[in-house]
N, C-alpha and C positions, 0 to 999 in steps of 0.2 A: 596658773602660770601665764595663760594667754592674756589675761588682764594686765599683768605686770609688763609684758613685752609691748602690748598695745599702748599702755601708759607711757612707756619709754619712747616709743615711736611718736606718740602724740605730743609729749613734752618737748621732744627735739624739734617738732614741726611748728610749735607755737611761736607766735610773734606778738609783741606788745602792740596794742592798737587802741585808739580812742573809739568809744561807742558813739553811735549817731545821736544818742539822747543828750540833752543839755544837763541832766542831773548826773552826779557821779555814778560810775558803774565799776564794779570790781572785776568785771569780765576780762578775759584775755582772748585776743583774736585767735581763731583757728583757721587752718587752710584745708581745702579739699585736696586729698592726696592718697596715693597708695604707697605704702612703705614695705620693703622686704628686708628681713634680717637674714643674711646669707652666711651660713656656716660652711667654711671651706674645708673642714675635716674630711678626709677620705680622698682628696684630690691631690695630684702632684702640685707643685708650686704654681699658683695662679696669679702671682704678682705681675702686674702689667697686662693681664688679660683684659680684652675689651668686653664690656657688658652693655646690654641694651634691655631696658625695661619698658614695655609698651602696654597701654590700656586706653580704652575710649578714644582711639585715634591719636593719642599723644605718646611720645617716646622720650626717654632720657638715655643718653649714651655717655660713657666715661670708661675709665680703666680702674681695675681693682688694685688696691694697695696690698702689701704683704700684711698678713694678719689672720687670726683664727676666725673672726667674724667681721662682716661688713654690713653697714646699713645703707640701703639704696632707697631714695625717695623720688617719686614721680608726682610733681604738682599737677593738679587737675583744675579745670575751670570751676568757679563757684556754682554755676548752674548745671553741674554734672548730674546725669541720671543715676540715682542710687542703684539701679539694676545695671551696673557697669558692664558685666559680661566677662570676656576673657582678659586675663592679665598674663603676659608672656615675658619670660626671662630667658635671654640668650647670653652665653658666656663663651667667647672665642679666645683660646690661649694665644699669647704673644707669638707672632711669627706664623700663625696658622690662618687658613681661610675658612675652616669648618668649625662650627660651634661644638664645644665639648658638652655644653649644657644647652638644651632647648626644652624648656618646661613651661606649661601653662596651667591655669586654674580659673574656673568661673568664680566671679566675686560679686557679692552684693555689698554695697557700702553702708556704713553705719553713720547716722547723724550724730555729731558732737556739738553740743551747745557751747557758746562762748560766755554764757552767764549774763548776757546783755540783750537777749531776744534774737540774736543771730546765731549762726553756726555754719558748719561745713560737713561734707561727707568724706569719710576716709575709711581705710581698712588696713590692718597690719597683717602681713603674711610672713612665712618663713620658708627658706629653702635649705634642705639638707640632702646629701647624696642618697640617704636611705628613704626619706619621705617625699622627696620632690618638692614642688611648690604647693604650699598648703596654707589655709587660714587657721588650721589647728596648730598652735605653736608648740613644738616638742620641748620637753624639759631640757634637753641638751642645748637648745638655742637660748632659752632663758638663762641657763647657768653660764653659758659663754658670754652673753651680753652683760650679765652682772659682773663677771670677772673682768671684762673689758672696761666697764665703767669704773670699777674699783681701781684698776691700774691707771686710769686717767686722773683719778682723785688723789692717788698717792703713789706716784711713779717710783719713788725711792724704796717703797716697801714691796714692789712687785718683782724685784730681782732675786 
């Protein structure tokens, strides 16, 4: 299941790019990043809550939308150290000054090739109320992500 979620995070993070070689290349550009699949089950309504995801001296901040699962991505520089260290996720409910979630995990990044001689370092994590922030993707997160993707592909059938 971990591979499935990592593939989903990686596919979402991919962007088309030209390779530096003059001969044709079937590769797709990849970006260095940390992605977190955040399963909101078990919490009161977190819609509008502020989140902050930090790693390697970089942070991304935004607000959660209403939903069962949210994907959060933190772009990292191309020259990022694969021994990234601590990834930290904080979620502060709307109207509060104190985080309801403050979780961290030590992370080593995995190199992903672009198929053209280049590549990037990334890692997919999951957050659940039961398991915290982890690189071991729980089956509940994979199932929720697949359900979410299916609802995007066929919105009329999800009701």
